[in-house]
PyMOL commands that place a pseudoatom at each C-alpha (Angstrom):
pseudoatom trace, name=CA, resn=UNK, resi=1, chain=A, elem=C, hetatm=0, pos=[5.013, -1.280, 4.943]
pseudoatom trace, name=CA, resn=UNK, resi=2, chain=A, elem=C, hetatm=0, pos=[7.119, -2.610, 7.803]
pseudoatom trace, name=CA, resn=UNK, resi=3, chain=A, elem=C, hetatm=0, pos=[5.239, -5.032, 10.325]
pseudoatom trace, name=CA, resn=UNK, resi=4, chain=A, elem=C, hetatm=0, pos=[7.502, -5.830, 13.352]
pseudoatom trace, name=CA, resn=UNK, resi=5, chain=A, elem=C, hetatm=0, pos=[6.379, -8.325, 15.472]
pseudoatom trace, name=CA, resn=UNK, resi=6, chain=A, elem=C, hetatm=0, pos=[7.822, -7.956, 19.018]
pseudoatom trace, name=CA, resn=UNK, resi=7, chain=A, elem=C, hetatm=0, pos=[8.766, -10.514, 21.456]
pseudoatom trace, name=CA, resn=UNK, resi=8, chain=A, elem=C, hetatm=0, pos=[7.810, -10.788, 25.188]
pseudoatom trace, name=CA, resn=UNK, resi=9, chain=A, elem=C, hetatm=0, pos=[10.598, -9.216, 26.565]
pseudoatom trace, name=CA, resn=UNK, resi=10, chain=A, elem=C, hetatm=0, pos=[10.825, -5.257, 26.209]
pseudoatom trace, name=CA, resn=UNK, resi=11, chain=A, elem=C, hetatm=0, pos=[14.393, -5.708, 25.058]
pseudoatom trace, name=CA, resn=UNK, resi=12, chain=A, elem=C, hetatm=0, pos=[13.234, -6.179, 21.507]
pseudoatom trace, name=CA, resn=UNK, resi=13, chain=A, elem=C, hetatm=0, pos=[11.368, -3.065, 21.396]
pseudoatom trace, name=CA, resn=UNK, resi=14, chain=A, elem=C, hetatm=0, pos=[14.461, -1.428, 22.807]
pseudoatom trace, name=CA, resn=UNK, resi=15, chain=A, elem=C, hetatm=0, pos=[16.511, -2.784, 20.305]
pseudoatom trace, name=CA, resn=UNK, resi=16, chain=A, elem=C, hetatm=0, pos=[14.366, -2.334, 16.937]
pseudoatom trace, name=CA, resn=UNK, resi=17, chain=A, elem=C, hetatm=0, pos=[13.190, 1.155, 17.773]
pseudoatom trace, name=CA, resn=UNK, resi=18, chain=A, elem=C, hetatm=0, pos=[16.460, 3.130, 16.905]
pseudoatom trace, name=CA, resn=UNK, resi=19, chain=A, elem=C, hetatm=0, pos=[16.825, 1.423, 13.839]
pseudoatom trace, name=CA, resn=UNK, resi=20, chain=A, elem=C, hetatm=0, pos=[13.475, 1.770, 12.466]
pseudoatom trace, name=CA, resn=UNK, resi=21, chain=A, elem=C, hetatm=0, pos=[13.422, 5.907, 13.732]
pseudoatom trace, name=CA, resn=UNK, resi=22, chain=A, elem=C, hetatm=0, pos=[16.284, 5.719, 10.931]
pseudoatom trace, name=CA, resn=UNK, resi=23, chain=A, elem=C, hetatm=0, pos=[14.397, 3.764, 8.336]
pseudoatom trace, name=CA, resn=UNK, resi=24, chain=A, elem=C, hetatm=0, pos=[11.864, 5.893, 9.085]
pseudoatom trace, name=CA, resn=UNK, resi=25, chain=A, elem=C, hetatm=0, pos=[13.753, 9.371, 8.748]
pseudoatom trace, name=CA, resn=UNK, resi=26, chain=A, elem=C, hetatm=0, pos=[15.307, 8.129, 5.381]
pseudoatom trace, name=CA, resn=UNK, resi=27, chain=A, elem=C, hetatm=0, pos=[11.767, 7.293, 4.156]
pseudoatom trace, name=CA, resn=UNK, resi=28, chain=A, elem=C, hetatm=0, pos=[9.065, 9.239, 6.121]
pseudoatom trace, name=CA, resn=UNK, resi=29, chain=A, elem=C, hetatm=0, pos=[6.146, 7.692, 3.941]
pseudoatom trace, name=CA, resn=UNK, resi=30, chain=A, elem=C, hetatm=0, pos=[7.076, 4.243, 4.984]
pseudoatom trace, name=CA, resn=UNK, resi=31, chain=A, elem=C, hetatm=0, pos=[4.269, 3.182, 7.493]
pseudoatom trace, name=CA, resn=UNK, resi=32, chain=A, elem=C, hetatm=0, pos=[5.400, 1.023, 10.322]
pseudoatom trace, name=CA, resn=UNK, resi=33, chain=A, elem=C, hetatm=0, pos=[3.231, -1.213, 12.397]
pseudoatom trace, name=CA, resn=UNK, resi=34, chain=A, elem=C, hetatm=0, pos=[4.647, -2.835, 16.001]
pseudoatom trace, name=CA, resn=UNK, resi=35, chain=A, elem=C, hetatm=0, pos=[2.559, -5.913, 16.983]
pseudoatom trace, name=CA, resn=UNK, resi=36, chain=A, elem=C, hetatm=0, pos=[2.733, -7.366, 20.318]
pseudoatom trace, name=CA, resn=UNK, resi=37, chain=A, elem=C, hetatm=0, pos=[1.144, -10.774, 21.467]
pseudoatom trace, name=CA, resn=UNK, resi=38, chain=A, elem=C, hetatm=0, pos=[1.474, -10.172, 25.150]
pseudoatom trace, name=CA, resn=UNK, resi=39, chain=A, elem=C, hetatm=0, pos=[-0.673, -7.773, 27.209]
pseudoatom trace, name=CA, resn=UNK, resi=40, chain=A, elem=C, hetatm=0, pos=[2.121, -6.985, 29.821]
pseudoatom trace, name=CA, resn=UNK, resi=41, chain=A, elem=C, hetatm=0, pos=[4.707, -6.170, 27.274]
pseudoatom trace, name=CA, resn=UNK, resi=42, chain=A, elem=C, hetatm=0, pos=[2.164, -3.965, 26.010]
pseudoatom trace, name=CA, resn=UNK, resi=43, chain=A, elem=C, hetatm=0, pos=[1.495, -2.206, 28.908]
pseudoatom trace, name=CA, resn=UNK, resi=44, chain=A, elem=C, hetatm=0, pos=[5.019, -2.136, 30.041]
pseudoatom trace, name=CA, resn=UNK, resi=45, chain=A, elem=C, hetatm=0, pos=[5.779, -0.417, 26.364]
pseudoatom trace, name=CA, resn=UNK, resi=46, chain=A, elem=C, hetatm=0, pos=[3.008, 2.194, 26.728]
pseudoatom trace, name=CA, resn=UNK, resi=47, chain=A, elem=C, hetatm=0, pos=[4.485, 2.996, 30.145]
pseudoatom trace, name=CA, resn=UNK, resi=48, chain=A, elem=C, hetatm=0, pos=[7.693, 3.615, 29.032]
pseudoatom trace, name=CA, resn=UNK, resi=49, chain=A, elem=C, hetatm=0, pos=[7.338, 7.216, 28.004]
pseudoatom trace, name=CA, resn=UNK, resi=50, chain=A, elem=C, hetatm=0, pos=[10.630, 6.905, 25.523]
pseudoatom trace, name=CA, resn=UNK, resi=51, chain=A, elem=C, hetatm=0, pos=[9.493, 3.845, 23.715]
pseudoatom trace, name=CA, resn=UNK, resi=52, chain=A, elem=C, hetatm=0, pos=[5.832, 5.281, 23.779]
pseudoatom trace, name=CA, resn=UNK, resi=53, chain=A, elem=C, hetatm=0, pos=[6.921, 8.394, 21.792]
pseudoatom trace, name=CA, resn=UNK, resi=54, chain=A, elem=C, hetatm=0, pos=[9.295, 7.118, 19.397]
pseudoatom trace, name=CA, resn=UNK, resi=55, chain=A, elem=C, hetatm=0, pos=[6.854, 4.414, 18.165]
pseudoatom trace, name=CA, resn=UNK, resi=56, chain=A, elem=C, hetatm=0, pos=[4.257, 7.259, 18.088]
pseudoatom trace, name=CA, resn=UNK, resi=57, chain=A, elem=C, hetatm=0, pos=[6.470, 9.259, 15.873]
pseudoatom trace, name=CA, resn=UNK, resi=58, chain=A, elem=C, hetatm=0, pos=[6.874, 6.666, 13.230]
pseudoatom trace, name=CA, resn=UNK, resi=59, chain=A, elem=C, hetatm=0, pos=[4.032, 4.338, 13.880]
pseudoatom trace, name=CA, resn=UNK, resi=60, chain=A, elem=C, hetatm=0, pos=[1.400, 2.608, 15.809]
pseudoatom trace, name=CA, resn=UNK, resi=61, chain=A, elem=C, hetatm=0, pos=[1.568, -0.223, 18.186]
pseudoatom trace, name=CA, resn=UNK, resi=62, chain=A, elem=C, hetatm=0, pos=[-1.327, -2.630, 18.395]
pseudoatom trace, name=CA, resn=UNK, resi=63, chain=A, elem=C, hetatm=0, pos=[-1.660, -5.708, 20.766]
pseudoatom trace, name=CA, resn=UNK, resi=64, chain=A, elem=C, hetatm=0, pos=[-2.568, -8.790, 18.729]
pseudoatom trace, name=CA, resn=UNK, resi=65, chain=A, elem=C, hetatm=0, pos=[-2.556, -11.072, 22.004]
pseudoatom trace, name=CA, resn=UNK, resi=66, chain=A, elem=C, hetatm=0, pos=[-5.903, -11.582, 23.716]
pseudoatom trace, name=CA, resn=UNK, resi=67, chain=A, elem=C, hetatm=0, pos=[-6.755, -9.083, 26.608]
pseudoatom trace, name=CA, resn=UNK, resi=68, chain=A, elem=C, hetatm=0, pos=[-7.091, -11.013, 30.161]
pseudoatom trace, name=CA, resn=UNK, resi=69, chain=A, elem=C, hetatm=0, pos=[-9.656, -8.322, 31.487]
pseudoatom trace, name=CA, resn=UNK, resi=70, chain=A, elem=C, hetatm=0, pos=[-12.374, -9.818, 29.221]
pseudoatom trace, name=CA, resn=UNK, resi=71, chain=A, elem=C, hetatm=0, pos=[-14.947, -12.350, 30.157]
pseudoatom trace, name=CA, resn=UNK, resi=72, chain=A, elem=C, hetatm=0, pos=[-15.766, -15.805, 28.782]
pseudoatom trace, name=CA, resn=UNK, resi=73, chain=A, elem=C, hetatm=0, pos=[-16.516, -14.010, 25.371]
pseudoatom trace, name=CA, resn=UNK, resi=74, chain=A, elem=C, hetatm=0, pos=[-12.930, -12.966, 25.109]
pseudoatom trace, name=CA, resn=UNK, resi=75, chain=A, elem=C, hetatm=0, pos=[-11.328, -16.066, 23.099]
pseudoatom trace, name=CA, resn=UNK, resi=76, chain=A, elem=C, hetatm=0, pos=[-14.587, -15.615, 20.304]
pseudoatom trace, name=CA, resn=UNK, resi=77, chain=A, elem=C, hetatm=0, pos=[-14.006, -11.724, 20.146]
pseudoatom trace, name=CA, resn=UNK, resi=78, chain=A, elem=C, hetatm=0, pos=[-10.575, -11.688, 19.706]
pseudoatom trace, name=CA, resn=UNK, resi=79, chain=A, elem=C, hetatm=0, pos=[-10.876, -14.642, 16.830]
pseudoatom trace, name=CA, resn=UNK, resi=80, chain=A, elem=C, hetatm=0, pos=[-13.392, -12.147, 15.379]
pseudoatom trace, name=CA, resn=UNK, resi=81, chain=A, elem=C, hetatm=0, pos=[-11.024, -8.915, 15.767]
pseudoatom trace, name=CA, resn=UNK, resi=82, chain=A, elem=C, hetatm=0, pos=[-7.827, -11.054, 14.479]
pseudoatom trace, name=CA, resn=UNK, resi=83, chain=A, elem=C, hetatm=0, pos=[-9.784, -12.214, 11.274]
pseudoatom trace, name=CA, resn=UNK, resi=84, chain=A, elem=C, hetatm=0, pos=[-9.531, -9.057, 9.069]
pseudoatom trace, name=CA, resn=UNK, resi=85, chain=A, elem=C, hetatm=0, pos=[-6.287, -8.082, 10.124]
pseudoatom trace, name=CA, resn=UNK, resi=86, chain=A, elem=C, hetatm=0, pos=[-4.934, -11.864, 9.446]
pseudoatom trace, name=CA, resn=UNK, resi=87, chain=A, elem=C, hetatm=0, pos=[-6.244, -11.470, 6.092]
pseudoatom trace, name=CA, resn=UNK, resi=88, chain=A, elem=C, hetatm=0, pos=[-4.814, -8.045, 5.577]
pseudoatom trace, name=CA, resn=UNK, resi=89, chain=A, elem=C, hetatm=0, pos=[-1.823, -9.020, 6.598]
pseudoatom trace, name=CA, resn=UNK, resi=90, chain=A, elem=C, hetatm=0, pos=[-1.991, -12.114, 4.223]
pseudoatom trace, name=CA, resn=UNK, resi=91, chain=A, elem=C, hetatm=0, pos=[-2.581, -9.876, 1.012]
pseudoatom trace, name=CA, resn=UNK, resi=92, chain=A, elem=C, hetatm=0, pos=[-0.036, -7.242, 1.855]
pseudoatom trace, name=CA, resn=UNK, resi=93, chain=A, elem=C, hetatm=0, pos=[2.552, -10.242, 1.698]
pseudoatom trace, name=CA, resn=UNK, resi=94, chain=A, elem=C, hetatm=0, pos=[1.134, -11.849, -1.321]
pseudoatom trace, name=CA, resn=UNK, resi=95, chain=A, elem=C, hetatm=0, pos=[1.648, -8.513, -3.256]
pseudoatom trace, name=CA, resn=UNK, resi=96, chain=A, elem=C, hetatm=0, pos=[4.741, -7.771, -1.397]
pseudoatom trace, name=CA, resn=UNK, resi=97, chain=A, elem=C, hetatm=0, pos=[4.044, -4.583, -0.243]
pseudoatom trace, name=CA, resn=UNK, resi=98, chain=A, elem=C, hetatm=0, pos=[5.332, -5.432, 3.124]
pseudoatom trace, name=CA, resn=UNK, resi=99, chain=A, elem=C, hetatm=0, pos=[8.184, -6.371, 5.269]
pseudoatom trace, name=CA, resn=UNK, resi=100, chain=A, elem=C, hetatm=0, pos=[7.943, -8.300, 8.002]
pseudoatom trace, name=CA, resn=UNK, resi=101, chain=A, elem=C, hetatm=0, pos=[10.627, -8.020, 11.049]
pseudoatom trace, name=CA, resn=UNK, resi=102, chain=A, elem=C, hetatm=0, pos=[10.183, -10.890, 13.848]
pseudoatom trace, name=CA, resn=UNK, resi=103, chain=A, elem=C, hetatm=0, pos=[11.519, -12.435, 16.637]
pseudoatom trace, name=CA, resn=UNK, resi=104, chain=A, elem=C, hetatm=0, pos=[10.818, -16.003, 16.045]
pseudoatom trace, name=CA, resn=UNK, resi=105, chain=A, elem=C, hetatm=0, pos=[7.242, -15.208, 15.857]
pseudoatom trace, name=CA, resn=UNK, resi=106, chain=A, elem=C, hetatm=0, pos=[6.914, -16.389, 12.438]
pseudoatom trace, name=CA, resn=UNK, resi=107, chain=A, elem=C, hetatm=0, pos=[7.954, -19.400, 13.495]
pseudoatom trace, name=CA, resn=UNK, resi=108, chain=A, elem=C, hetatm=0, pos=[4.784, -20.703, 14.911]
pseudoatom trace, name=CA, resn=UNK, resi=109, chain=A, elem=C, hetatm=0, pos=[1.194, -21.169, 13.386]
pseudoatom trace, name=CA, resn=UNK, resi=110, chain=A, elem=C, hetatm=0, pos=[-0.862, -19.057, 12.233]
pseudoatom trace, name=CA, resn=UNK, resi=111, chain=A, elem=C, hetatm=0, pos=[1.425, -16.414, 11.307]
pseudoatom trace, name=CA, resn=UNK, resi=112, chain=A, elem=C, hetatm=0, pos=[3.943, -19.074, 9.413]
pseudoatom trace, name=CA, resn=UNK, resi=113, chain=A, elem=C, hetatm=0, pos=[1.438, -18.654, 6.677]
pseudoatom trace, name=CA, resn=UNK, resi=114, chain=A, elem=C, hetatm=0, pos=[3.189, -15.034, 6.267]
for i in range(1, 114): cmd.bond("trace and resi %d" % i, "trace and resi %d" % (i + 1))
show_as sticks, trace
zoom trace
């Protein structure tokens, strides 16, 4: 599995997508997960037809940041949603069955654990 932590700029997705498409063509069983922390970046990627279809062909895109559209419980719901995903990533990292590609995302807490 390859997990890509995208930066808050669209250029990071635009840069890494062709490389990962080539890697996926070489090993088509490789699962690729694109993680985005900013809702505006996530929306920009989903509106871009080329990026959206490229990601859909090789993997999934997931918003890890909090959505600004929810009410006062959004902080708590976000933590409850992210806890199982964080544990899954931690277990994959400990078993060395995952490759992380990041653009300074793993330099901050809590992703620094990975």
